[in-house]
N, C-alpha and C positions, 0 to 999 in steps of 0.2 A: 178751800184753803189756798192762800197766796205762795203762790211759784214760783221766786225773784229766778232761778234760770229759764223756768218761761218765759218769764215778763221780756227775762233781758233779751228774749233771742226772737221775740216775735219788732222790738224794736228794733234789736237788729238787719231786720226781713227787710221793714215797712223803709228802714233809710238805706235800700242796698243798689237805689238806682247808680245807672253810670254817666248817665251825664250826656255829654258831647262824645259820644269813637266815634274812632275811623271808619269807615266802607268797609266792609267786607274784602278780606284778600283772592282776585284766582287766578290761575297758575303762575302762581307767583306776583303776578299785578295788585292792586290796589285798588276797584273799580269806585266810578263820580260817580258823589250817587245821583246824577243822570242817569248813568247805565242800567244802578241797584234800580228804578224807577220804572225803567222802558221795561226793564228784566222779568219784575214782577207784577205789573199794571194787568195781566192777562188772569193773576190771582186774586184778584180784585172781584168787586162787581160794581160798575157803576156811584150804583148808594153810596156805595165807601170811595171812592177813588176819590168825588163828591162832598163827603165830609171828612175825611182827611183836611182837602184842598180849603174848605172851611173854612175851618179850626187852623188850620199853619196860617193863612190869612190874615185870621185875627189873633195870633200871638205877640206878644210885649213881651219886652227885653228892661223897660224903659220902671216895673215899678217889680222886687223885689217882694214878695215874704221872707222876712227871718224869723227863724222861734230859737229862742234863745231857751233851753235850761228846763222843756216838756221833759216829766214824766210819764204820763199815762197815754197809755198809747194809744184810744179811744181821740183825745183832744189831736196828737198830729195828724191821724187818717183824717180829722175833718176838717184840721186847717189846707191838706194835704188837696183833698179837693172842690175846694172853696176855692184855692187858689190855680188847681187847673183851669177849673167850670170857668171864672171869670178871662183865662192869658194868659196867667203868666205862665213863662217860662220857667222858669227856671226856680225852688227853692234849698235857703240856704237855713241849715245846721246850728247855733254854738253849742256845744255839750256847758252842763254845768258846772261846778264849783263842786269839788268834792266826789263822792263814792255815791253814783244815781240807783235809787230805789225804786226800780221800772213796776208800774201799772197794768197789767192784760184791763185790756174793756171787749168785750164783743161787735164792738160796730170796727168797720173795716175799708179803710182807705179806697176799695170797690176801683179797684185797681191805678187810680190814679196814678201814684207814683211808677207806673212804664208810664206815663208821657212824660213825666217832669226830671228837670236836670237838677240831680239834687247836691248838694257839695256843701260838706263837714267839715266847722272848724272847732279846738281845743281853746278857745276862748276869744272873749271880745274887741280884740284889743288889734287883733290881728285879722278879725271881722268886718272896721270897722274901717283899719289902714286900706283893706284891699275895694272896698269901694269910692274910700275919698279921695285913690290913685287914678281911676277913672267916673271922678267927676257926680258920682252921686249921692245925693243925700242921704242921711242916712238919721231917720227919724223912730225914736220910742213908743213906744204906746202906754204911758207912764204918766201916773200924779206924780211929778215932779214942779218943781220950782224953775218959774216961766213957761211952763207948760198950755199949750193954748188949746183949743178946739183941733178937731177934729178939722171941717170944712177949713179952716184957718193959711194948712199949707200946699200948699202951692206944686201939687202933683205936676204940672206939664214938667217939672221940672225930674231926670231918672232921681228913680228912689228907691231908698229902700226902707222895708216898713217893719219895725223887731215885736214880737211879740212875747214876753215873758210868762214862766211857769206858774203854776196852778195857783203858785204858792204866795212867793215870795215875788212875782212881776219879772220886769225887768230886771238885769240886775245891777248897780251901780255901777261897772265899771264900763257896762254901755248904757247905761247913763249918760256920765260924765264925756266919753265917746263922740258919741252922738252930735249932727250938729241942729237935734232943736228933738222935741218932747213932744205929743200931742197925746188927749183925752177923747174921748166919745161923751159926748152932756148928754145924761140923761133925767130927763124934767119926772121920775117916775121915782116911790121911795127905795128901790130895789139899787145900791149903793156902784155896786158893779157885773156886768156881761163874762159869762164863763168865757175861755178864753180861745175857745172854736168860735163861740159866739163875735168873739169883738172882732177875728180876726175876719169874719164871714165881713163883718157890718165895712171895717176900715177894709176890706179891699175891695169890697165894688162902691163904696164914694171914691175911690180914688182909683179905680174904672172907669166909674162915670164921668168922672173931674175928665176925667182924659179921651171921653166920647166911647169907649169903647173898640179902639183903634188896635190898627194891629199897627208892628213896626219894623220887623224886619225887614234887614239886604233882599232882596233878591235869593244870592247866592248863600242864604243860610234857611230864608226857607226852599231853596231846594233839596239841602240840606235834609231838615227838615222833615219834609215832606219823605223822601227815601229811608227816616229811623224808623215814621210812622207805617212806612209799607214793609216795609222788616218786622217792627212790634205785630204787624198783625196778618202777614199770612204765616202761617202754621207752615215748620219747615222751611224759612224762606232763603238761612243757606247753601242750606242741601239742597234745594232750583237750583238757586244761583249755581252751583258746584257742577251739579249738574250740564249746566246751559252753558258755561265753558269752556267742560270737556268738552258737549258739543262741536264748540264753535271752532277747537284749535283743535278734531279733525280733521 
């Protein structure tokens, strides 16, 4: 039996990411990322520290997936997994028009949202304007007039790649606000992919065009490393508070 309240709660949990949160405060002073790293590194194995360093080095902010109006939690989870696995650091979510009847799924994001910066928008125009002001091209994946094959998009430019919902695709408002539209050419009889599959294919193609290179600045990499340490160490904030109290004594 469909439980609307449970489905909505599941979606809210998926989209409750924290983004570029501030570093913890200890003794009335906010720690610098380097201090967080130095104080928590002993609580991580060398293998884990190496994996975090590898992931941070491959992170990109030049490719940003945007999902619009998705109602199936399984599809949202799958897009998150693909985005995180391919090195995207941010994922933007645009709420659909009207009341959304969310659908639950047994599939999970496998914790991908824990490592992503999630940004939520109430409308397509505001989301597109945000990217345009920052020199990021907005490309809608939609069968629309003037749409070009995915391979013709210049992914050397900072790009926000928009994926629409399971029924209607990218909204008209988003298509009109976008700088371009693209399609994934399909040589078979099937006319379209499920949105989660389309996102995985398109994001992989975009990252392949970028050479899978990371592009964060040194300061951004240090801050992200500190964040990942905080999220990898059980009781990290308590450990920092204890160390800070010990230093003060």
